[in-house]
N, C-alpha and C positions, 0 to 999 in steps of 0.2 A: 501283597496289595499295598502296604505300608511303604515299600520301596518305591512304588509308582506315584504314590501321593506326594511324597516330598519334592520330586522334580516339577510335578504340576504347581505345587505351591509357589516354588521358585519362579516359574514362568508367569504365573498369575501376579505375583508381586512385582515382577519386572514390568509386565505390560501395564499394571495399575500405576507403577511409578512414571512410567513414559507418558501415560495420559495426564497424570497430575501435573508433570513438568510442563507439558505442552499447553495445558490450561493456564498454568501459572504465567508462563512467559507470553501467552496471547493476552492475558489480562494485563500484565505489567506493560506490554507495548501499547496496549489501548489506554491504560491510565497515563502512561507517559505522553502519549500524543495528545490527550485531553489537557494534561498539565501545562502543555505549551500555550495553550489559549487561555489559561487562567492566570490571574495575579497581575493583570495589566492595571497601571495607575494612570490618571490623567496627568498630562504634562502641562496642559493649559485648562484653567478652571472654568473657562466658558464666560467669566464675568469681567475680568480685567487681565492685565499683563503682570500681575504679580509673580515673581520669579524669573522675569525677563528683563533684559536691558536693550533699550532702543538705540540705534545709531544710524545716522545716514551721513552721506558724503560730505554735505556742507557743515556738519557738526551743530546745526540748529536744532535745539532740543524741542522748541515749540512747534517747528515744522515736522519733526519726527513724530509727533502725536497725531499730525494729519495724515502721515503716510500709513501709520499702523493703528487701526481702530478695532475695538471690540464691538461687534455688532450681531445681536441675536445668536450667541453662543458660537460665533465665528470670528476668526481674525480676518479682518477686511483691509486689504492693502490698497492704498490710494483712494479710500472713500472720499476724502475731503480735498483731493488734489484735482484741479481741473483736467479734463480731457486734453490730450495732445501737449501736455506740459513738457517744455524742453525738448520737444520731439526733433531728433537728428541735429541738435545744435551743438554737441559736444560738451555741454555743461554737466548735465547729469547730476544735479545736486539732490535730487530726491531718490537716488539710488539708496537702498537701506536694508538693515537687518534687524532681527530681534534675536539676541543671544541668551541662552540658558545662563543662569548664575552658577549652576553646578556642572562639573564634569562628569561624563559617563565613559564607561569602557565596554562592558559586555551586556548587550541587551537586544530587545526586538522593539522598534519604533514603528508605530502605525498612525497614519493620518490620511485625511481626504483633502482634495483640492478641485476647485473648478475655476474657469476663467470668467471675468467680468467683460465689460464692453470698452472700457477707457484704454487708450494707449498712450505711452509716455517714453520719454528718454531715447535711447538708441534703438528705436523700434525698427528701423528699416534694416538694420543689420541682423537682429536677433529675433524679430517678430515677437510672439508671446513667449516671454522668458522670465523664470523665477527658479527657485530651487530650495533644497534643504541641505545645509552643511552639518558635518559631524566630524568628530576627532579635531575640532578647531583649536589651534594653539597661537593663533594671532587674530584677535577679534576686531579686525578692522573691516572697512568697506573697499574692497573685497577681502575676505579673510583667507589665512592658510588652513587648509583642512582637506576634506573629501566631500564632494558635492554629489548629491542625488539630483541630477539635473531634471527640472521641469520646463519643457519647452515644446511649443507647436509653431510650426510654419504653415500658415494658413494659405500662403500662395501655392506652395507644392503639395498642401494637405499631407504633411509628414510630421510625424510625432517623434521627439527625442526624449521624452520622459524616461528616466532610468539610466540614461548616460552616466558615466563616472567622470567627474573632473578631480583628479589628484593634484591639488595645488600645494606643492612643497612636501608631498608625501611620496615615497616610493611604494610601488606595489607590484604584485605579480598577477598579471591579467591573462585571460585565455581567449584565444582567437584562432581563426583558420589561416591557411596559407596565404590568402589575399589580405588578411589582417585589416579588415575594414570594420568589423563588429564583433561582440562577444560570441563565443561559441563554447558551449559546454564541454568539458574534457570528455564526457562519455559519448559526445557527437564528434569527437576528433579534435576538439580545441587544444592547442598547445600553449604551455606557459611562456610568457615573455615579461621582462622587466619594464615598466612603464611609468610615465607621469603624463600629466595633461588630460585632454578629453578623449574618452574612450567609449565608443558607441555601443549602446545596448542592442540586443538581439531585436531585430525588426518584428514588430507585431501590429496588428490591426485592432487589437483589444485596447482601445483607449477612447476617451471622450474629448473632442477639441472645442469648438465653439458652440455646442449644443445645449448649454446650461445644465449639464450633467456632471455628476462627480466622478472622480478618479479615486480609487483606493491604492495607497502607496504603503510599502513595508520595506524597512531597512533592518537586516539582521547583521550585527556586527559583534564579533567576539574578540575584543582586545586588538592585538596585533596579528591574530591568527587568520581571519578571513572576514569578508563582507558579501552580502548578498543584496541585490536590489530586486524588488517584486513590483509589478504594476498589475492591478486588478487580479491578483492571485497567481500570476505568472512570473516565474523567474526570468529576468531579461538581462541581468549583468551579475558578474560575480569576480572576486579577486581574492588573493591570499597573500601572506607574508607583508603585512602592512608594516612601515617603518615608524608608525606611532601607535600606541595601544589605548589612548583616551583623549578626551577633549570636550569642549563646549558643543552644543547643539544650536543650530541657528536656521530661522526661515528668512527667505530672501524676498524683497520687492525690487524689481528691475525694469521691465519695459511694459508691463500691462497690468490691469486690474486683476487681482486674484483673491480668492477666498480659501481660507484653511479652516478645517474643523476636525473634531473627533481625534485629538492628538493624545495617543496613549503610548506609554512605555512600560516594559517588563525587564527589569535588570536581573542578571544572574552572578552569582558569586564564583562560579566556575564555568569555564568555556564548554559549551555544547558541541559535540563533534558535528562537523559540517554534514555528514551523511544523514543526520536527523532531519535535515531540512530540504536536501536535494534529491532524496529517494522517494 
């Protein structure tokens, strides 16, 4: 009988250990997933532009403060600029950016935007156009870095938010045979070396001129990879960036726009891309 008990004990302990490990790793995965959403800090304090530098194409500092205004815990671009200013004139003196004073490398950045009613500058060419730049290494108007494009063509009712503009930075982008827009590797997307404007995966999951907010997320891990999300959906991705850090900047270009709820979470070490795409 004692000879039978020993094997049973071994089996019991083995099963118990497997159950314990399964529960442990399930708990670990759950905690890890929760931790991704913890620890975000405001990048914009909702009161003023402390921590940011304003620049517009003309170099006029007084005018720059009319282009970017803090309004009810939002950054309101073109609040004090008249409608149709420099519209299709080729001057574009109110093109502008606000740049962070600090450089960032590995982080998740979240913000929301919605369009206003005013139109300005080169509106005929780009319609409602703005953007979020990161990995900036030349803080001019316009800068060198990577842009999370924010754009809406009201004529064609087509959204371009989430497009990548790689300005002065090499990346590996993923696309299909036709090479017109981003295609995830698991859906057959192939890696190509690229610069310039790279289209996001087409989606109807956006708000245009309906006075509703869009939720944007940029996940960037140094020079390892970047992910663009729009309203919870991955719409663009790239790997092997030729730069690993830089400033962050919000853009004012062709139309009135509001930005709010700007939060960032930094990481000391790069998080595997599988954590975000699976």
